[in-house]
N, C-alpha and C positions, 0 to 999 in steps of 0.2 A: 717699829717705825717705818724701819724700809717700805714692809708694806702700808701704812698708814700713807706715807710723802707720794705712793704709786699710785692710791686710791684717792686722795681729795682731786688732784686734775681730773679725773674718769668720771669720779659723781659730777665738779663741777661744768663738763661740758656735757653731759648726761641733761643737767637741767636748763643746761641753756638748748637744749637739742629738743625740749617738746614742743615749742614753738617753731612748727614748723611749716613752709610752703605748700605742706598742702590742703586741700580744703576739706571739710569736714560738714558731721549733723550734730544735732542734739534734737532725739523725739522724747515726747512725754506721754508715752504709750496709752497709759491711762485715756487720758487724754484724746488722745490720736482717735484712739476707736471709738471712742463713742460722738464723735465730731463726723456730723452728716457732710456729703457735697451738695447738700442744697443750702448749709449756713455759712461753708466757710468765706474766706476774704486772704489775700495773697496783701505782703506787704514787704518795699522792695526801697533797702535801703542805699543812693547811689554813694556814701559816703560812708558806707557800712563793708558796702559792698557784701552784703548778707539780705535774706528773703524772710520770712517768715509766715507761715501757715498758721491765722487763724480762722479760732473756731468761730460762734453765733457770740458771746460775751467779749469777744475778743483779745482772748486769753490767747499765746503762743501754742499749740501744739509742736510744732516743729520749725527750726532754722536750721540755716544753712547759707553756707559760703554761698555768694555766685562773683561771677565776672560781666560786667555793663560794657557797652561801647565805649572803644578807646576816640583820646580828643580828633573831632572832625567829623564821627559815624558815631555820636554820643547816644544814646540811648534814651527816647525822651520822656519825659514828666508829664504826671498826672494822673487821672485813676481812669482806668481803662474794663475793657470786660473782654472775658475768655470768646472770643469770635470761632474760632476753631481751634478741634483737639484731634490729633491723629499719633498715635504711639509708634509706626514706625513711618516717618516720614523723614525724604529728602530735601536737599534744598535745589531748587531753579537757578540760585544767583550765582551762588561758593563750592564752586565742585576740582573736579581735575578731568583734561581725555585720557583715556586709556585706552592701546590699542585692543582692539575687539579681537581679535585672535587670537592674542599672545597671556595679554590682561596687565601686560607692562605699562607702566605710568608714561608717557609722552608730554605730557603740561601736566607740573604737579597746582599751579594756583589758575583758573580757567579764567579767573576773573583780569587776572595781569597780563591771558595773553590778546594779544589786537590780530584781527584776522579771524580765517573760517578753520573749521572743523579741522582738523587733521588727518587725511587721509585716510582708513580704516579706523578712526579713531569713534568713539565712545563718549560722550559726556557722563559722566556717575559725580552726581553732586552729593557733599557732603553730607553723614547722618546727621538727624541730630531727633533722635529718639526722647517719646513726650513729648511731643510737641505743642503750646499752646497757643496760639496765635492773638496777639493783643493787636496789633494796627494791619490793615489792609497791604499794604504796603511795605511788608514783609519782618515787621518786629514781633519777636515771640518771644516763652520763657521755652525750654530744655536743656536734655545733658547735653555738657559739652567739657573739654579737654582746659584746665588753668590754673595757672596760680594762685595762689589764695591772697587774696586784695591786691588783685589785678585785674586793671581794666584791658580787655584782650580782644571784645566782640566787635562787630561794623554793628550793634545798633541791639541786636538781639540779648537775653537776658541766660548767659551758658551757668546751667545748677550743676549743683556735687551727682555724679552720678547715683548715689547709695539715695538719694535724698528727692530728685525731680519724679524717680515713677510712686513716692508716696505723694508728692503733691499734688500730683496727675490724678490718683484713686481720689479724691479728698476734694475735685472742682469737677466742673461742668463747665455748657454753655453757659454764659452769663457772671460767673464768678469773677466777680471785681478782684483790682490788682490794681494796687495804688505804689507809683514810685515817687519816690521823694528826695531832693538834694539831702538833707540833714542825718542823722543820725536817730536811728530809731529806739534805739538799745535800752536808753532814761525812759520812753515814752511806753513799752513794752514791758517794764518795770526787769530787763532782763540780766 
């Protein structure tokens, strides 16, 4: 009886812990492998904070959590095309100033720093792996850190680190990307 009383709270806690703040993704591997980069499309729901890679028939082959823009720096809505793809991009807008000799961070958030570059420092942009540019004024989709269902970017779409390389491999310049405000899960049958 004591063992049962001990185990019940553990079971209840573990059931509640399955819904985590950590982002994730799902892939339908057979459909993913059969999908050509010439036919794919990406759909992003601002409501769901999710993105789907769709094959030529409109079926989701990959679903991932994403983080979009915070209030005041919202992710634009509409239909876009991938304009540029860079596997190892660094931001030219958001970064830090690092002492060139020691590597020590002098200014953590360069975009909040007003004034000249601190003496002896160099700019180091934030890494944005598997970058796919959607607008010429700096909005794109790339790997980025975030908590699940939390808007945290300055307009970009931050994708889960394990999912974005898979999305990147199945896209090309011109791949359509649709960003909508409403939920897409029912529309896609997920």
